C-alpha positions as CSV (number, residue, x, y, z in Angstrom):
1,M,60.3,-59.1,58.6
2,L,57.5,-57.6,56.3
3,P,58.2,-53.9,57.2
4,E,61.8,-54.4,56.6
5,T,61.1,-55.9,53.2
6,G,58.9,-52.8,52.2
7,N,61.6,-50.3,53.3
8,R,64.2,-52.2,51.3
9,Q,62.1,-52.2,48.1
10,S,61.4,-48.4,48.4
11,A,65.0,-47.7,48.9
12,L,65.9,-49.7,45.8
13,A,63.2,-47.7,43.7
14,L,64.7,-44.2,44.4
15,P,67.8,-43.1,42.6
16,E,70.9,-42.8,44.7
17,G,72.1,-39.4,45.8
18,I,68.6,-37.8,46.2
19,S,67.8,-36.5,49.6
20,P,64.5,-37.3,51.2
21,S,63.4,-33.6,51.0
22,K,64.0,-33.5,47.3
23,R,62.2,-36.7,46.9
24,K,59.1,-35.0,48.4
25,G,59.3,-32.0,45.9
26,L,59.4,-34.0,42.7
27,P,55.6,-34.3,42.2
28,G,55.2,-30.5,42.5
29,L,57.9,-29.9,40.0
30,V,56.3,-32.2,37.5
31,S,53.0,-30.5,37.9
32,R,54.5,-27.1,37.3
33,F,56.2,-28.3,34.1
34,A,52.9,-29.8,33.0
35,I,51.1,-26.5,33.6
36,A,53.8,-24.6,31.8
37,G,53.5,-26.9,28.9
38,L,49.8,-26.4,28.7
39,V,50.2,-22.6,28.8
40,F,52.8,-22.8,26.1
41,C,50.5,-25.0,23.9
42,A,47.6,-22.7,24.5
43,A,49.7,-19.6,23.6
44,L,51.0,-21.4,20.5
45,S,47.5,-22.4,19.5
46,T,46.2,-18.9,20.0
47,A,49.1,-17.4,18.0
48,T,48.7,-19.9,15.1
49,S,44.9,-20.2,14.9
50,F,42.1,-17.8,13.9
51,T,38.3,-18.1,14.1
52,V,36.3,-17.0,11.0
53,E,32.9,-15.7,12.0
54,T,29.8,-15.8,9.8
55,G,29.5,-12.8,7.5
56,K,33.1,-12.0,7.7
57,A,36.3,-13.0,5.9
58,V,39.9,-13.3,7.1
59,V,42.9,-12.3,5.0
60,V,46.2,-13.8,6.1
61,T,49.1,-11.5,5.3
62,R,52.7,-12.5,5.5
63,F,54.9,-9.5,6.1
64,G,52.1,-7.2,4.8
65,A,51.4,-9.2,1.6
66,P,48.1,-11.1,1.5
67,V,48.7,-14.8,1.0
68,R,45.3,-16.5,1.4
69,V,41.7,-15.6,2.1
70,R,39.2,-17.6,4.2
71,T,35.5,-16.8,3.8
72,E,34.0,-20.0,5.3
73,P,33.2,-19.9,9.0
74,G,35.5,-22.1,11.1
75,L,39.0,-22.4,12.5
76,L,41.9,-21.0,10.5
77,W,45.6,-22.0,11.1
78,K,48.5,-19.6,10.4
79,L,52.0,-18.9,11.4
80,P,52.4,-17.0,14.6
81,A,52.8,-13.2,14.5
82,P,54.7,-11.3,13.1
83,L,55.3,-13.9,10.4
84,E,51.6,-14.0,9.5
85,V,48.7,-11.7,10.6
86,G,45.0,-12.2,10.1
87,Q,42.9,-9.2,9.1
88,V,39.1,-9.4,9.4
89,V,37.0,-8.0,6.5
90,D,33.3,-7.4,7.2
91,L,31.1,-8.8,4.4
92,Q,27.8,-7.5,5.7
93,T,25.7,-5.0,3.8
94,R,26.3,-1.3,4.5
95,T,24.5,1.8,3.3
96,T,25.7,5.3,2.4
97,S,24.1,8.4,1.1
98,G,25.6,10.8,-1.3
99,G,23.9,14.0,-0.2
100,L,22.1,16.5,-2.5
101,Q,23.8,16.7,-5.9
102,D,23.1,19.6,-8.3
103,V,22.8,17.9,-11.7
104,G,21.6,19.0,-15.1
105,T,18.9,17.3,-17.1
106,R,18.7,16.7,-20.8
107,D,16.4,19.7,-21.4
108,G,18.9,22.0,-19.7
109,L,17.3,22.4,-16.3
110,R,18.9,21.9,-12.9
111,V,17.7,19.4,-10.3
112,L,18.9,18.4,-6.8
113,V,19.2,14.6,-6.4
114,Q,20.1,12.6,-3.3
115,A,20.8,8.9,-3.9
116,Y,21.9,6.1,-1.6
117,L,23.9,2.9,-2.0
118,A,23.5,-0.4,-0.3
119,W,26.9,-2.1,-0.7
120,S,29.0,-5.0,0.6
121,V,32.4,-6.5,0.0
122,S,32.2,-9.3,-2.6
123,G,32.8,-12.8,-1.2
124,D,35.3,-13.6,-3.9
125,P,38.9,-13.8,-2.6
126,E,40.2,-11.6,-5.4
127,H,37.6,-8.9,-4.7
128,I,38.5,-9.0,-1.0
129,R,42.1,-8.4,-1.8
130,H,41.1,-5.5,-4.0
131,F,39.1,-4.0,-1.1
132,L,42.0,-4.5,1.2
133,R,44.5,-2.8,-1.1
134,A,42.1,0.1,-2.2
135,T,40.7,1.1,1.2
136,G,43.1,-0.4,3.8
137,N,40.1,-2.4,5.2
138,D,38.5,0.9,6.3
139,P,34.7,0.9,5.6
140,D,34.5,4.6,6.2
141,E,37.1,5.3,3.5
142,A,35.3,3.0,1.2
143,A,32.0,4.9,1.8
144,R,33.7,8.2,1.1
145,Q,35.1,7.0,-2.2
146,L,31.7,5.5,-3.1
147,R,30.0,8.9,-2.4
148,S,32.5,10.7,-4.7
149,L,32.0,8.2,-7.5
150,L,28.2,8.3,-7.0
151,G,28.2,12.1,-7.4
152,S,30.1,12.0,-10.7
153,T,27.9,9.2,-12.1
154,L,24.7,11.1,-11.2
155,Q,25.9,13.9,-13.4
156,I,26.3,11.5,-16.4
157,V,23.1,9.6,-15.9
158,A,20.9,12.7,-15.2
159,S,21.9,14.2,-18.6
160,D,20.0,11.3,-20.3
161,F,16.6,12.2,-18.8
162,P,14.4,15.3,-19.2
163,L,13.0,16.9,-16.1
164,R,9.5,15.7,-16.9
165,N,10.7,12.1,-16.4
166,L,11.8,12.9,-12.9
167,V,9.2,15.4,-11.7
168,N,5.7,15.0,-13.0
169,T,2.1,14.8,-11.8
170,D,1.4,12.2,-14.4
171,A,2.7,8.8,-13.1
172,R,3.0,7.5,-16.7
173,E,5.7,10.1,-17.4
174,V,7.9,9.4,-14.4
175,R,10.8,7.1,-15.1
176,I,12.6,7.0,-11.8
177,P,13.0,3.2,-11.7
178,E,14.7,3.3,-15.1
179,F,16.9,6.1,-13.8
180,E,18.0,4.0,-10.8
181,K,18.7,0.9,-13.0
182,K,20.9,3.0,-15.3
183,L,22.7,4.5,-12.4
184,L,23.4,0.9,-11.0
185,A,24.6,-0.3,-14.4
186,A,27.0,2.6,-14.6
187,L,28.3,2.2,-11.0
188,Q,28.7,-1.6,-10.6
189,P,31.5,-2.3,-13.1
190,Q,33.7,0.5,-11.8
191,V,33.1,-0.2,-8.1
192,E,33.7,-3.9,-8.5
193,A,36.9,-3.5,-10.5
194,I,38.5,-0.8,-8.4
195,Y,37.3,-1.5,-4.9
196,G,36.1,-5.1,-5.0
197,I,32.7,-3.9,-3.7
198,H,29.3,-5.3,-4.9
199,I,26.4,-2.8,-5.0
200,D,23.2,-4.5,-3.8
201,Q,20.9,-1.5,-4.5
202,V,20.8,2.0,-5.7
203,G,17.9,4.3,-4.9
204,M,16.8,7.9,-5.2
205,E,16.3,9.1,-1.6
206,R,15.3,12.8,-2.3
207,L,14.5,14.9,-5.3
208,S,14.3,18.7,-5.2
209,L,14.5,21.7,-7.4
210,P,16.7,24.8,-7.2
211,A,14.9,28.1,-6.8
212,E,15.3,29.2,-10.5
213,T,14.4,25.8,-11.8
214,L,11.4,25.6,-9.5
215,S,10.2,29.0,-10.8
216,A,10.7,28.0,-14.4
217,T,9.0,24.6,-13.8
218,V,6.0,26.2,-12.1
219,A,5.6,28.7,-14.9
220,R,5.8,26.0,-17.5
221,M,3.4,23.8,-15.6
222,R,1.0,26.8,-15.3
223,A,1.2,27.4,-19.0
224,E,0.5,23.8,-19.8
225,R,-2.4,23.8,-17.4
226,E,-3.8,27.0,-19.0
227,T,-3.5,25.4,-22.4
228,V,-5.3,22.3,-21.2
229,A,-8.0,24.4,-19.5
230,A,-8.5,26.5,-22.6
231,A,-8.9,23.4,-24.8
232,R,-11.3,21.9,-22.3
233,T,-13.3,25.2,-22.1
234,A,-13.5,25.4,-25.9
235,E,-14.6,21.7,-26.0
236,G,-17.2,22.4,-23.3
237,L,-18.5,25.5,-25.2
238,R,-18.7,23.5,-28.4
239,Q,-20.7,20.7,-26.7
240,A,-23.0,23.2,-25.0
241,A,-23.7,24.9,-28.4
242,A,-24.4,21.5,-29.9
243,I,-26.7,20.6,-27.1
244,K,-28.5,24.0,-27.3
245,S,-28.9,23.7,-31.1
246,D,-30.2,20.1,-30.7
247,A,-32.6,21.3,-28.0
248,Q,-33.9,24.2,-30.1
249,R,-34.4,21.9,-33.1
250,D,-36.2,19.3,-31.0
251,A,-38.3,22.2,-29.5
252,R,-39.3,23.4,-32.9
253,I,-40.2,19.9,-34.0
254,I,-42.2,19.3,-30.9
255,V,-44.0,22.7,-31.2
256,A,-44.8,22.1,-34.9
257,Q,-46.1,18.7,-34.1
258,A,-48.2,20.1,-31.3
259,K,-49.6,22.8,-33.6
260,A,-50.4,20.2,-36.2
261,D,-52.1,18.0,-33.6
262,A,-54.0,21.0,-32.2
263,A,-55.1,22.0,-35.7
264,I,-56.3,18.5,-36.4
265,T,-58.1,18.4,-33.0
266,E,-59.6,21.9,-33.6
267,A,-60.8,21.0,-37.1
268,K,-62.3,17.8,-35.8
269,A,-64.0,19.7,-33.0
270,R,-65.4,22.3,-35.5
271,E,-66.6,19.4,-37.6
272,D,-68.3,17.8,-34.6
273,A,-69.8,21.1,-33.5
274,A,-71.1,21.9,-37.0
275,R,-72.7,18.4,-37.1
276,I,-74.2,18.9,-33.7
277,Y,-75.6,22.3,-34.7
278,A,-77.0,20.9,-37.9
279,D,-78.6,18.0,-36.0
280,S,-80.1,20.4,-33.5
281,Y,-81.4,22.8,-36.2
282,T,-82.9,19.9,-38.0
283,K,-84.8,18.7,-35.0
284,N,-86.2,22.1,-33.8
285,P,-85.3,25.1,-36.0
286,D,-87.2,27.6,-33.7
287,L,-85.5,26.5,-30.6
288,Y,-82.1,26.4,-32.3
289,T,-82.6,30.0,-33.5
290,T,-83.7,31.2,-30.1
291,L,-80.8,29.7,-28.3
292,R,-78.3,30.9,-30.8
293,T,-79.8,34.4,-30.6
294,L,-79.5,34.3,-26.8
295,D,-75.9,33.2,-27.1
296,T,-75.2,36.1,-29.3
297,L,-76.7,38.5,-26.9
298,N,-74.8,37.0,-24.0
299,S,-71.5,37.5,-25.9
300,I,-72.0,41.2,-26.9
301,V,-74.0,42.5,-23.9
302,G,-72.3,42.9,-20.5
303,R,-73.1,44.5,-17.2
304,S,-71.7,47.9,-18.3
305,T,-73.2,47.8,-21.8
306,R,-76.1,50.1,-22.7
307,L,-77.8,49.6,-26.1
308,V,-80.4,51.8,-27.7
309,M,-82.0,50.2,-30.7
310,R,-85.2,48.9,-32.1
311,T,-86.7,46.0,-30.3
312,D,-88.0,44.3,-33.5
313,A,-84.5,44.2,-35.0
314,P,-82.6,40.9,-34.8
315,P,-81.3,39.6,-32.6
316,F,-83.2,41.6,-30.0
317,N,-86.6,40.7,-31.3
318,A,-86.2,37.5,-29.3
319,L,-86.8,39.6,-26.2
320,T,-90.3,40.7,-27.3
321,G,-91.3,37.4,-28.8
322,L,-92.1,39.1,-32.1
323,R,-92.3,36.8,-35.1
324,E,-93.0,37.5,-38.7
325,A,-95.9,35.7,-40.2
326,G,-94.9,32.3,-41.5
327,Q,-91.2,32.9,-41.1
328,G,-88.6,32.2,-38.4
329,T,-86.6,35.2,-37.0
330,P,-83.4,35.4,-39.0
331,A,-80.1,35.7,-37.2
332,T,-79.1,38.8,-39.2
333,L,-80.8,41.6,-41.0
334,P,-81.7,41.1,-44.7
335,P,-79.3,43.0,-47.0
336,H,-82.0,45.1,-48.7
337,R,-83.3,46.3,-45.2
338,T,-80.0,47.3,-43.7
339,D,-80.5,51.0,-44.3
340,D,-84.1,51.0,-43.1
341,H,-83.3,49.1,-39.9
342,Q,-79.9,50.5,-39.0
343,T,-79.0,49.8,-35.4
344,K,-77.7,52.5,-33.3
345,A,-75.6,51.4,-30.2
346,R,-73.9,53.4,-27.6
347,T,-71.6,51.8,-25.2
348,A,-70.9,53.3,-21.8
349,R,-68.6,52.0,-19.2
């Protein structure tokens, strides 16, 4: 009885008119419809959603016209293409170099300047739309237009600076940072208004001189150095002359002082000698006279000297020991006996 009851209940649950084979294929059909639904939902989700990455922005365009801009990272919903299309705009910083530009300075000389730009698309939605319209979301096209604008701006800014503020051996005369600031101030408003681009940095990458400018600059620098050298040479000569004059003056003063000191010393020595002689003569006149006579002989008679004279004539009478009665031997002949006792000397060498 139980099996029959179960068969009766299953027969009542199935619709009438469905064959047993069809009854077996219903679960597979349901699973296929479920899979198809999932695929359709995934395709619809893919067509209507967009992922915004960090450092990038997405511009949603409807039939080519931008309708909204999304800069925050996350999931963005839109209508499926071709109703709405999302364009990715890179907001990361890029660099571009303008190449060597022949520009003129304020003093009429030519100089070759190569500058670079560090730029990025502004995160403001309006600026992003400007960038999309002006460049077609092509960074290479934007870089080309920036290089062209940089070259024309360099011509204007360089005309406000003389060459000595760009090329100089004296660091105090160089004003390259001011040149870069002025170049940035001239570029930023134009680039932001036209292209929606923000310039992060402007720098001078290379600075050179044309051949004719280099020759003129070298000649002028040589003339300046020669002028400085001549001025320093003249100053050195002036200081040398002053030093020499001061040295000569000091030498004359020192010599005069030395002569004065020597004269004082000599006078004092003469005074001391005269006092010693006087003391010696006072103590023993005969001995003093004899010693002085011998000193005189020693000073006038040498090895090659031959004298022929009287032996009783002073000062040679000291050799014979002759004395006059009651008198010491005088050091010189008396004036009234000069003719009678004339000394004859012959010197032979």
